[in-house]
C-alpha positions in Angstrom: 17.6 -11.1 -15.8 19.2 -9.7 -12.6 19.1 -6.2 -14.1 15.4 -6.5 -14.8 14.8 -7.6 -11.2 16.9 -4.8 -9.9 14.8 -2.3 -11.9 11.6 -3.8 -10.7 12.8 -3.6 -7.0 14.0 0.0 -7.5 10.6 1.0 -8.9 8.8 -0.7 -6.0 11.0 1.0 -3.4 10.4 4.4 -5.1 6.6 4.0 -4.8 6.9 2.8 -1.2 9.4 5.6 -0.3 6.4 7.9 0.4 5.4 8.1 4.0 1.7 8.3 3.2 1.8 5.3 0.8 3.8 3.3 3.3 1.1 4.1 6.0 -1.6 2.9 3.6 0.2 -0.3 2.8 0.9 -1.0 6.5 -2.8 -0.6 7.3 -3.8 -2.8 4.4 -1.4 -5.5 5.7 -3.8 -5.8 8.7 -7.0 -6.2 6.6 -8.8 -5.1 3.5 -10.3 -1.6 3.8 -12.4 0.9 1.9 -11.3 4.5 1.3 -13.5 5.6 4.2 -12.0 3.0 6.6 -8.5 4.0 5.6 -9.4 7.7 6.0 -10.6 7.1 9.5 -7.2 5.5 10.4 -5.1 8.0 8.4 -7.1 11.2 9.1 -3.9 13.3 8.6 -4.3 12.5 4.8 -7.1 14.3 3.0 -9.5 12.0 1.2 -8.5 13.3 -2.2 -4.8 12.8 -1.5 -5.6 9.3 -0.1 -7.4 8.5 -3.3 -4.4 9.7 -5.4 -2.0 7.6 -3.3 -4.3 4.5 -3.7 -4.3 5.1 -7.5 -0.5 5.2 -7.5 -0.3 2.0 -5.5 -2.8 0.3 -7.8 -1.1 1.5 -10.9 2.1 0.0 -9.6 0.4 -3.3 -8.8 1.0 -3.1 -5.1 -2.7 -3.1 -4.2 -5.9 -4.6 -5.6 -9.3 -2.9 -5.7 -12.6 -4.7 -5.7 -15.9 -2.9 -6.2 -18.9 -4.0 -4.2 -21.8 -1.7 -4.8 -20.7 1.8 -4.1 -17.6 0.8 -2.1 -14.2 -0.1 -3.4 -12.2 -2.4 -1.1 -8.4 -2.3 -1.3 -6.0 -5.1 -0.3 -2.4 -6.0 -0.8 -2.1 -7.6 -4.2 1.0 -9.7 -3.8 2.3 -11.8 -1.0 5.8 -10.5 -1.8 4.7 -7.0 -0.8 3.2 -8.3 2.4 6.5 -10.0 3.3 8.5 -6.8 2.6 6.3 -4.6 4.7 6.1 -7.2 7.5 9.9 -7.4 7.5 10.2 -3.6 7.8 7.6 -3.6 10.6 9.5 -6.4 12.5 12.8 -4.5 12.2 11.6 -1.0 12.9 8.4 -1.4 15.0 9.3 -4.1 17.4 9.8 -3.2 21.1 
């Protein structure tokens, strides 16, 4: 069982080890956002690249996507992910 958990943790960390994906998740920690809202905050990432990163995060069950009309709203899927990101922010982003 520990080996399975370690593999799961390693896979999660691989996905989050990308600076752009980490920035996306950090922004989604604050609130749910559409691609357009994320792109405004993360303008250094092209919209096609942003969509690709969102797809990777969704595929790895880190984020959820809800369709509302023409918009898709993204949010953190699991409270465990929120806790991990918040812990990293507390350690590395506190003054």
